[in-house]
C-alpha positions in Angstrom: 26.1 -31.2 284.3 25.4 -34.8 283.4 23.3 -36.0 280.5 22.2 -39.5 279.7 20.0 -41.3 277.1 17.8 -44.0 278.5 15.7 -46.6 276.7 12.9 -48.0 278.8 11.3 -51.3 277.8 8.1 -53.0 278.9 4.6 -51.8 279.1 5.5 -48.1 279.0 3.3 -46.7 276.2 -0.3 -45.7 276.9 0.1 -45.7 280.7 1.1 -42.0 281.2 4.8 -43.0 281.4 6.1 -39.9 279.5 4.0 -37.4 281.5 4.8 -38.8 284.9 8.5 -38.9 283.8 8.2 -35.2 282.9 6.6 -34.4 286.3 9.3 -36.3 288.1 12.1 -34.6 286.1 10.6 -31.1 286.7 10.4 -31.9 290.5 14.1 -33.0 290.4 15.2 -30.0 288.3 16.2 -32.2 285.3 15.7 -31.1 281.7 15.4 -33.2 278.6 12.6 -35.2 276.9 10.6 -38.4 277.0 9.5 -39.8 273.6 7.6 -42.9 272.5 9.6 -44.9 269.9 8.0 -47.1 267.2 9.3 -50.3 268.8 7.2 -49.7 271.9 10.0 -48.4 274.1 10.4 -44.9 275.5 13.5 -42.8 275.0 14.4 -40.5 277.9 17.0 -37.8 277.6 17.9 -36.4 281.0 20.3 -33.5 281.8 21.1 -31.9 285.1 22.9 -32.2 288.4 24.5 -35.7 288.6 22.5 -36.6 291.8 19.2 -35.5 290.2 19.8 -37.3 286.9 20.7 -40.5 288.9 17.4 -40.1 290.9 15.4 -39.8 287.7 17.2 -42.9 286.2 16.3 -44.9 289.3 12.6 -43.7 289.1 12.5 -44.9 285.4 12.4 -48.4 286.8 9.2 -47.6 288.7 7.2 -45.4 286.4 3.5 -44.7 286.9 1.2 -47.3 288.6 0.0 -49.0 285.3 3.5 -49.3 283.8 5.4 -52.6 283.9 9.1 -51.7 283.3 11.1 -54.7 282.0 14.4 -52.9 281.5 16.1 -49.5 281.5 19.4 -49.0 279.6 21.1 -45.6 280.2 24.3 -44.4 278.5 26.2 -41.1 278.8 25.2 -38.5 276.2 27.4 -35.6 275.0 25.4 -32.4 274.3 26.8 -29.0 273.4 23.8 -27.1 274.7 21.6 -28.9 277.3 17.8 -28.4 277.0 16.3 -25.7 279.1 13.1 -27.6 280.0 11.6 -31.1 279.9 9.3 -32.1 277.0 7.2 -35.1 276.0 7.0 -35.9 272.3 
C-alpha cells in the first residue's frame, strides 16, 4: 500500500478537476480525496497499489479538458488506516 499527498497548481478549480480526479481514482482502484485549498490549489490524497497510485499521479498533470496544470508536487504520506473510498471536499 502506497499513499501520497499531492498539491496541484494552475487552473484547477472550477474546471471539474476534483470530480474527474475522483472518477480516475475509482477506475484505478485508488482511495483518498481531492480538496480545493484556499490558495487556488487542489490537494489530492491517494492510497492504493503502487502502480495505480503512480498512474493517478501521472494523470494529475493532465486533468480534465479545461484545466491548465502548472505543477504537481507529490510526497509520501504515512497513514495508519487508509481511506476506504475516494471523496471530493
